[in-house]
C-alpha positions as CSV (number, residue, x, y, z in Angstrom):
1,M,20.3,-0.3,9.9
2,P,19.0,3.2,9.4
3,A,16.4,3.9,6.7
4,P,17.8,5.7,3.6
5,R,17.3,9.5,3.7
6,S,16.8,9.9,-0.1
7,L,16.0,7.9,-3.2
8,R,19.6,8.2,-4.3
9,E,20.9,6.8,-1.0
10,Y,18.5,4.0,-1.4
11,L,19.7,3.3,-4.9
12,D,23.2,3.2,-3.6
13,K,22.2,0.7,-0.9
14,L,20.4,-1.5,-3.5
15,E,23.5,-1.5,-5.6
16,Q,25.8,-2.4,-2.7
17,E,23.5,-5.3,-1.8
18,N,23.4,-6.5,-5.5
19,M,19.7,-5.7,-5.7
20,L,20.0,-3.2,-8.6
21,R,20.8,-3.5,-12.3
22,K,21.5,-0.6,-14.6
23,I,20.0,-0.8,-18.1
24,S,21.9,1.1,-20.8
25,T,19.8,0.0,-23.8
26,P,17.9,3.1,-25.3
27,L,14.3,2.6,-24.3
28,S,11.1,4.8,-24.4
29,P,8.9,5.4,-21.3
30,V,6.0,4.8,-23.7
31,L,5.4,1.0,-23.6
32,E,9.1,-0.1,-23.8
33,I,10.4,0.7,-20.2
34,P,7.1,-0.5,-18.7
35,A,7.4,-3.8,-20.7
36,V,10.9,-4.4,-19.4
37,L,9.8,-3.6,-15.8
38,R,6.8,-6.0,-16.2
39,H,9.0,-8.9,-17.3
40,A,11.6,-8.2,-14.5
41,M,8.8,-8.2,-11.9
42,R,7.3,-11.5,-13.1
43,A,10.8,-13.0,-13.1
44,R,11.3,-11.8,-9.4
45,G,14.1,-9.7,-10.8
46,P,16.1,-6.9,-9.2
47,A,15.4,-3.2,-9.1
48,L,16.2,-1.5,-12.4
49,L,17.7,1.9,-13.2
50,F,17.4,2.9,-16.9
51,T,20.2,5.2,-17.9
52,N,19.4,5.9,-21.5
53,V,15.8,7.1,-21.8
54,K,14.7,7.9,-25.3
55,G,13.7,11.5,-25.7
56,Y,14.9,12.5,-22.3
57,P,18.7,13.1,-22.3
58,G,20.1,13.5,-18.8
59,W,17.2,11.6,-17.2
60,R,17.2,8.3,-15.4
61,V,14.2,6.1,-14.7
62,A,14.0,3.8,-11.7
63,G,11.5,0.9,-11.2
64,N,10.8,-2.3,-9.3
65,L,12.4,-0.6,-6.3
66,F,10.2,-2.5,-3.8
67,G,9.8,-5.7,-5.7
68,S,10.7,-8.0,-2.8
69,L,10.2,-7.9,1.0
70,E,14.0,-7.8,1.4
71,R,14.0,-4.5,-0.6
72,V,11.1,-3.1,1.4
73,K,12.9,-3.9,4.7
74,L,16.1,-2.2,3.4
75,A,14.0,0.8,2.4
76,L,12.6,1.1,5.9
77,G,15.7,0.1,7.8
78,T,14.1,-2.8,9.6
79,E,14.4,-6.6,9.8
80,R,10.8,-7.0,11.0
81,L,8.1,-5.0,9.3
82,E,5.7,-5.7,12.2
83,E,8.0,-3.6,14.3
84,I,6.6,-0.5,12.6
85,G,3.0,-1.3,13.5
86,E,4.2,-2.0,17.0
87,R,5.7,1.5,17.3
88,L,2.3,3.0,16.3
89,V,0.4,0.7,18.7
90,S,2.8,1.5,21.6
91,F,1.9,5.2,21.3
92,A,-1.8,4.9,20.7
93,W,-3.0,2.2,23.0
94,N,-0.9,2.3,26.2
95,P,-2.8,2.5,29.5
96,P,-2.9,5.9,31.2
97,P,0.0,6.6,33.6
98,L,-0.9,6.5,37.2
99,G,2.2,6.7,39.4
100,L,5.1,9.1,39.2
101,G,7.3,6.5,37.5
102,E,4.7,5.7,34.9
103,K,4.2,9.4,34.2
104,I,7.9,9.9,33.7
105,R,7.9,7.0,31.3
106,G,4.8,8.5,29.6
107,L,6.7,11.8,29.1
108,R,9.6,9.8,27.5
109,Q,7.1,8.3,25.1
110,V,5.7,11.7,24.2
111,L,9.3,12.8,23.5
112,D,9.9,9.7,21.4
113,M,6.8,10.5,19.4
114,A,8.1,14.0,18.8
115,R,11.2,12.7,17.1
116,Y,9.1,11.1,14.4
117,A,7.4,14.4,13.6
118,P,8.4,16.1,10.3
119,R,11.1,18.7,10.4
120,K,11.0,21.8,8.2
121,T,14.1,22.9,6.3
122,R,14.7,26.0,4.2
123,R,16.6,24.1,1.4
124,A,15.6,21.3,-0.9
125,G,17.5,19.7,-3.8
126,F,14.6,20.2,-6.2
127,E,15.0,24.0,-5.9
128,E,17.9,23.6,-8.5
129,N,15.4,23.8,-11.4
130,V,12.0,25.4,-11.2
131,L,9.8,25.4,-14.3
132,E,6.9,27.9,-14.2
133,S,4.2,29.3,-16.5
134,D,4.4,27.9,-20.1
135,E,7.6,25.9,-19.2
136,A,5.8,23.8,-16.5
137,V,4.5,21.1,-18.9
138,L,4.2,17.4,-18.3
139,D,5.8,16.6,-21.6
140,K,9.2,17.3,-20.0
141,L,8.8,14.3,-17.6
142,P,9.2,10.7,-18.8
143,L,5.7,9.6,-17.9
144,F,4.8,6.0,-18.6
145,K,2.2,4.5,-21.0
146,T,2.0,1.0,-19.6
147,W,-0.5,-0.8,-21.8
148,P,-1.3,-0.3,-25.5
149,R,-5.0,0.8,-24.9
150,D,-4.2,3.1,-21.9
151,G,-5.9,6.5,-22.4
152,G,-2.6,8.4,-22.2
153,R,0.6,8.7,-20.3
154,Y,0.5,8.4,-16.5
155,I,2.3,9.2,-13.3
156,T,2.1,5.8,-11.8
157,F,4.1,6.1,-8.6
158,G,3.6,9.7,-7.6
159,Q,2.6,10.6,-4.0
160,V,-0.3,13.1,-4.2
161,Y,-0.1,15.6,-1.3
162,V,-3.2,17.6,-0.2
163,R,-4.2,19.2,3.0
164,D,-7.7,18.7,4.4
165,P,-9.3,22.2,4.4
166,E,-11.3,21.2,7.6
167,T,-8.6,19.7,9.8
168,G,-5.3,20.8,8.2
169,V,-4.2,17.2,8.2
170,T,-1.8,16.3,5.4
171,N,-2.8,13.4,3.3
172,I,-0.4,11.5,1.0
173,G,-1.9,9.0,-1.5
174,V,-0.6,7.0,-4.4
175,Y,-3.2,7.6,-7.1
176,R,-2.7,7.2,-10.8
177,V,-2.5,10.6,-12.6
178,M,-3.2,10.9,-16.3
179,E,-1.7,13.6,-18.5
180,K,-4.7,15.4,-20.0
181,A,-2.9,18.3,-21.6
182,P,0.6,19.8,-21.3
183,R,-0.4,21.6,-18.1
184,E,-3.4,19.5,-16.9
185,A,-3.6,16.1,-15.2
186,V,-6.6,14.0,-14.0
187,I,-6.2,12.5,-10.6
188,H,-7.9,9.1,-10.1
189,W,-8.9,9.1,-6.5
190,Q,-11.9,6.9,-5.5
191,L,-14.8,7.9,-3.3
192,H,-13.3,6.3,-0.1
193,K,-9.8,7.8,-0.5
194,R,-8.7,10.5,1.9
195,G,-7.6,12.8,-1.0
196,R,-11.1,12.6,-2.3
197,H,-12.5,13.7,1.1
198,A,-10.2,16.8,1.1
199,Y,-11.4,17.6,-2.5
200,L,-15.1,17.3,-1.4
201,S,-14.4,19.6,1.6
202,A,-12.8,22.2,-0.7
203,L,-15.7,21.8,-3.2
204,E,-18.3,22.4,-0.4
205,K,-16.5,25.6,0.5
206,G,-16.1,26.6,-3.2
207,E,-12.4,26.9,-2.8
208,P,-9.5,25.7,-5.0
209,L,-7.5,22.8,-3.5
210,P,-3.7,23.0,-3.7
211,V,-2.1,19.8,-4.8
212,A,1.5,18.6,-5.0
213,I,2.7,15.4,-6.7
214,V,6.0,14.1,-5.5
215,I,8.0,11.7,-7.7
216,G,11.0,10.0,-6.0
217,A,11.9,10.8,-2.4
218,E,13.2,9.0,0.6
219,P,11.6,5.5,0.6
220,A,9.5,5.9,3.7
221,A,7.8,9.0,2.2
222,M,7.2,7.1,-1.0
223,L,5.7,4.0,0.7
224,V,3.5,6.0,3.2
225,G,1.2,6.9,0.3
226,V,-0.1,3.3,0.1
227,M,-0.5,2.8,3.8
228,P,-4.1,2.7,5.1
229,I,-3.5,5.1,7.9
230,P,-6.5,5.6,10.3
231,Y,-7.8,9.2,9.9
232,P,-6.9,11.7,11.2
233,L,-3.4,10.5,11.8
234,D,-1.1,12.7,9.7
235,K,0.7,10.7,7.0
236,L,3.9,12.7,7.3
237,L,4.0,11.7,10.9
238,F,3.5,8.1,10.0
239,A,6.3,8.3,7.4
240,G,8.5,9.4,10.3
241,I,7.3,6.4,12.3
242,M,8.2,4.1,9.4
243,A,11.6,5.7,8.9
244,G,12.4,5.8,12.6
245,R,13.0,9.5,12.5
246,G,11.3,12.7,11.3
247,I,11.1,13.4,7.6
248,E,12.8,16.6,6.4
249,V,10.1,18.7,4.6
250,Y,10.1,21.8,2.5
251,E,7.2,24.3,2.3
252,L,6.0,25.0,-1.2
253,P,4.5,28.4,-2.1
254,S,1.1,26.8,-1.8
255,G,1.9,26.0,1.9
256,L,2.0,22.3,1.3
257,L,4.9,20.4,3.0
258,V,6.7,17.9,0.8
259,P,9.9,15.8,1.4
260,A,13.0,17.9,0.9
261,S,14.7,14.9,-0.7
262,A,12.1,14.8,-3.6
263,E,13.5,14.4,-7.1
264,I,10.4,16.0,-8.8
265,V,7.5,18.0,-7.5
266,V,4.5,18.9,-9.7
267,E,2.6,21.7,-8.0
268,G,-0.8,22.9,-8.9
269,V,-4.4,23.4,-8.0
270,I,-7.8,21.8,-8.5
271,E,-10.6,24.3,-9.2
272,P,-14.0,23.5,-7.7
273,G,-16.0,21.2,-9.9
274,R,-13.4,20.9,-12.6
275,E,-13.5,17.3,-13.7
276,S,-12.7,15.3,-16.9
277,E,-12.8,11.7,-18.2
278,E,-9.8,9.5,-17.1
279,G,-8.8,6.2,-18.7
280,P,-8.9,3.6,-19.8
281,F,-6.1,2.2,-17.8
282,G,-4.8,-1.4,-17.4
283,D,-5.0,-1.9,-13.7
284,H,-3.9,-4.5,-11.1
285,W,-7.0,-6.7,-11.6
286,G,-5.6,-7.6,-15.1
287,Y,-8.3,-5.7,-17.1
288,Y,-8.7,-2.3,-18.6
289,D,-11.1,-0.2,-16.4
290,K,-14.8,-0.3,-17.3
291,P,-16.2,2.2,-18.0
292,V,-14.3,5.5,-18.2
293,H,-15.2,7.8,-15.3
294,R,-14.8,11.5,-14.5
295,F,-12.2,12.7,-11.9
296,P,-10.8,16.1,-10.8
297,V,-8.5,18.0,-13.0
298,M,-5.3,19.5,-11.6
299,R,-3.9,22.6,-13.3
300,I,-0.1,22.6,-13.3
301,E,1.5,25.8,-11.9
302,R,5.1,24.8,-11.6
303,I,7.4,21.8,-11.7
304,W,10.5,21.5,-9.5
305,V,13.2,19.1,-10.8
306,R,16.6,18.1,-9.2
307,R,19.7,18.2,-11.3
308,N,20.3,14.8,-13.0
309,P,16.9,13.7,-12.0
310,V,15.7,10.2,-11.3
311,Y,12.1,9.5,-12.3
312,V,10.3,6.7,-10.5
313,G,7.5,4.6,-12.1
314,T,5.8,1.4,-11.5
315,V,3.6,-0.9,-13.6
316,V,0.5,-2.9,-12.7
317,G,-1.2,-5.9,-14.2
318,K,-2.0,-9.5,-13.4
319,P,0.1,-10.6,-10.4
320,V,2.9,-10.9,-9.5
321,M,4.0,-7.3,-9.9
322,E,5.8,-4.9,-7.6
323,D,2.6,-3.9,-5.9
324,A,2.3,-7.5,-4.5
325,Y,5.3,-6.9,-2.3
326,I,4.2,-3.5,-1.3
327,G,0.8,-5.0,-0.3
328,K,2.6,-7.7,1.7
329,A,4.5,-5.0,3.5
330,V,1.2,-3.3,4.4
331,E,-0.1,-6.6,5.6
332,R,2.8,-7.1,8.0
333,I,3.0,-3.5,9.2
334,F,-0.6,-3.3,10.1
335,L,-1.0,-6.8,11.6
336,P,-0.2,-5.4,15.1
337,V,-2.8,-2.7,14.7
338,L,-5.5,-5.3,13.7
339,R,-4.5,-7.5,16.6
340,T,-5.0,-4.5,18.9
341,L,-8.4,-3.7,17.5
342,L,-9.4,-7.4,17.3
343,P,-7.4,-9.3,19.9
344,E,-8.6,-12.7,18.7
345,I,-6.7,-12.3,15.4
346,V,-3.6,-14.5,15.2
347,D,-2.5,-13.8,11.6
348,I,-3.8,-12.6,8.3
349,N,-2.9,-13.3,4.7
350,F,-3.9,-11.2,1.6
351,P,-2.7,-13.6,-1.1
352,V,-1.0,-11.8,-4.0
353,H,-3.2,-13.5,-6.6
354,G,-6.2,-12.2,-4.7
355,M,-5.2,-8.6,-5.6
356,F,-5.5,-7.8,-1.9
357,Q,-9.0,-6.3,-2.3
358,G,-10.2,-9.7,-3.6
359,L,-9.4,-12.1,-0.7
360,A,-8.2,-12.2,2.9
361,I,-7.6,-15.3,5.1
362,V,-7.6,-14.6,8.8
363,S,-6.9,-16.9,11.7
364,I,-8.4,-16.4,15.1
365,R,-8.3,-17.8,18.6
366,K,-11.9,-18.8,18.9
367,T,-13.6,-18.7,22.3
368,Y,-17.3,-18.2,21.7
369,P,-20.0,-18.9,19.1
370,G,-20.4,-16.6,16.2
371,Q,-16.9,-15.1,16.7
372,A,-15.7,-15.8,13.1
373,K,-18.7,-13.8,11.7
374,K,-18.0,-11.0,14.2
375,V,-14.4,-10.8,12.9
376,M,-15.6,-10.7,9.2
377,M,-18.0,-7.8,10.0
378,A,-15.4,-5.9,11.9
379,L,-12.9,-6.2,9.1
380,W,-15.5,-5.0,6.6
381,G,-15.9,-2.0,8.8
382,L,-12.2,-1.0,8.9
383,G,-10.5,1.3,6.4
384,Q,-8.8,-0.6,3.6
385,T,-10.2,-4.0,4.6
386,S,-13.7,-2.6,4.0
387,L,-12.9,-3.2,0.3
388,T,-12.1,-6.9,0.8
389,K,-14.5,-8.9,-1.3
390,I,-14.0,-12.4,0.3
391,I,-12.9,-13.2,3.9
392,I,-12.1,-16.7,5.0
393,V,-11.8,-17.2,8.8
394,V,-9.9,-20.2,10.1
395,D,-8.7,-21.5,13.5
396,H,-5.5,-20.3,15.2
397,D,-3.6,-23.6,14.4
398,I,-4.1,-23.2,10.6
399,D,-1.2,-21.4,8.8
400,V,-3.0,-18.8,6.8
401,H,0.0,-18.6,4.4
402,D,-0.3,-22.4,3.6
403,M,-3.1,-22.7,1.0
404,D,-3.2,-26.5,1.5
405,Q,-4.1,-26.0,5.1
406,V,-6.6,-23.3,4.3
407,I,-8.3,-25.5,1.6
408,W,-8.5,-28.4,4.1
409,A,-10.2,-26.1,6.7
410,V,-12.7,-24.8,4.1
411,S,-13.4,-28.3,2.9
412,A,-13.6,-30.1,6.3
413,N,-15.2,-27.4,8.5
414,V,-17.7,-25.6,6.3
415,D,-21.4,-26.3,5.8
416,P,-22.4,-23.8,3.1
417,Q,-25.9,-23.2,4.4
418,R,-24.6,-22.5,7.9
419,D,-21.1,-21.0,7.4
420,V,-21.3,-18.9,4.3
421,V,-22.4,-15.3,4.6
422,V,-23.3,-13.1,1.6
423,V,-23.7,-9.3,2.3
424,P,-25.5,-7.7,-0.6
425,G,-25.5,-4.0,-1.6
426,T,-22.3,-2.8,0.0
427,H,-19.2,-0.7,-0.9
428,T,-16.6,-2.4,-2.9
429,D,-13.3,-1.7,-4.7
430,H,-14.1,0.8,-7.5
431,L,-11.8,-1.1,-9.9
432,D,-13.3,-4.6,-9.3
433,P,-14.3,-5.8,-12.8
434,A,-16.9,-8.2,-11.4
435,T,-19.2,-5.8,-9.7
436,P,-22.4,-4.8,-11.5
437,V,-21.9,-1.2,-10.7
438,P,-18.4,0.3,-10.0
439,G,-17.8,0.6,-6.3
440,Y,-21.1,-1.2,-5.3
441,G,-21.5,-4.9,-5.0
442,S,-21.5,-7.7,-2.4
443,K,-19.2,-9.5,0.1
444,L,-18.6,-13.2,0.8
445,G,-17.6,-14.5,4.2
446,I,-16.7,-18.1,4.9
447,D,-16.5,-19.4,8.5
448,A,-14.0,-22.3,8.2
449,T,-13.4,-22.6,11.9
450,R,-14.3,-25.7,13.9
451,K,-17.8,-25.2,15.3
452,L,-18.7,-25.0,18.9
453,P,-21.7,-27.0,20.2
454,E,-23.9,-23.8,20.0
455,E,-23.1,-23.6,16.3
456,N,-23.5,-27.3,15.5
457,N,-26.9,-28.3,16.8
458,W,-25.4,-28.8,20.3
459,Q,-23.2,-31.6,19.0
460,E,-19.5,-31.8,19.8
461,W,-17.2,-31.3,16.9
462,P,-15.4,-34.5,15.9
463,E,-12.0,-35.3,17.4
464,E,-9.2,-34.4,15.0
465,L,-6.7,-37.1,14.1
466,E,-3.4,-36.7,15.9
467,E,-0.5,-39.1,15.8
468,P,1.2,-40.0,19.2
469,P,4.7,-38.5,19.2
470,E,6.3,-41.9,20.0
471,L,4.7,-43.5,16.9
472,A,5.9,-40.6,14.7
473,K,9.4,-41.0,16.1
474,L,9.4,-44.8,15.5
475,A,8.2,-44.4,11.9
476,E,10.8,-41.8,11.1
477,T,13.6,-43.9,12.7
478,V,12.5,-47.0,10.6
479,L,12.3,-45.1,7.4
480,R,15.7,-43.5,7.8
481,R,17.3,-46.8,8.8
482,E,15.8,-48.5,5.7
483,G,17.0,-45.6,3.4
484,V,13.5,-44.4,2.5
485,L,14.2,-41.0,4.1
486,Q,17.5,-39.2,4.0
């Protein structure tokens, strides 16, 4: 099944699959629509399309678009999310071609990679309505206020496009964006984010940084913003890898390339050193941020809007929200990449109630002493997993998605003095409410693998209980015969 080429095509597919409900009750984007979305997400409900938005005649608002793995698969046109990571791995880590046949196959792979590259077009649907100068105000967009004590209205699912001044690489990130004034917005990008790196490069040069915020586009271009793509891989290219074809892009006056299928594009610039307070904001940890921090201010220059536009928003809070399933999609897509970097990894689980940055459980095929700790350290040195606060490592035969098995492994295999690692004074998730200083705290690693003799005072690990197959078959036969089991 091909990936949808636009948000509207995706909405049609959701409706055909009975995964979408239209809400005609008049509702405001300030608190009301977010509350309905929140309750729908917690009830594992369908995607929602609000057709009667208070104060915004002619607008529609879509939400909970990716609130299940089935919806994410539909959005990306795949039955196996791991397949996307495998595409990336196949291009990046193949051995060099030696013979003529291998070189011909290598050429074919280069051509395959080219078909995922973005393709420029001279037309875009959002050209239908361009607001400039005093008309380009954020008040004209149905921005959400999600929680009562939020510091203002927010773009909550906009893809922020910037180009790195040093490398020219396009970055796309989903950062919350707060309306500061009619033509000003504050972009919350943390120190480790690629968008922040582009901003610091522009700041060092003393140059303004062009920015575009895309709201609503083809699903692959929407989801790529949350993908922890290794730098300097261009995110527009990875969006094509996810979609299985190149993304059609349109060049803005600033030179930035954005999806031609976009519903809304907010275009502007960040002047060097121009920052302002942002927040508070009720985030995915289930708390309002503490304290309020300063972030770059974007000056709005123009807003592009399609006819009969569809605004897309999301809400966050205590799990399970829509971001839980997006996070699970990231987990599955990047598992093949992790396995390539760390071949001993069998599987990984970021439990949704661990907020993804809070807890990871990884299973490994252990072959030498100290390997579990080596995997912890490696994960803490990799991109997005560098933010993970707690890592539990288990053996290959433990199902990381079965918490009962994980708890057994931790309880039976861990001696706290030997198997628990605390790493003080390290980088953490800026939003983690437990850290003494935002973005700076500690890590916890738990080695719940069976210990090799070298790790256990040269003693063999106890033999695990295992029932002979013939006894298991006998017991099941007797219990079925006696009516105890059906």
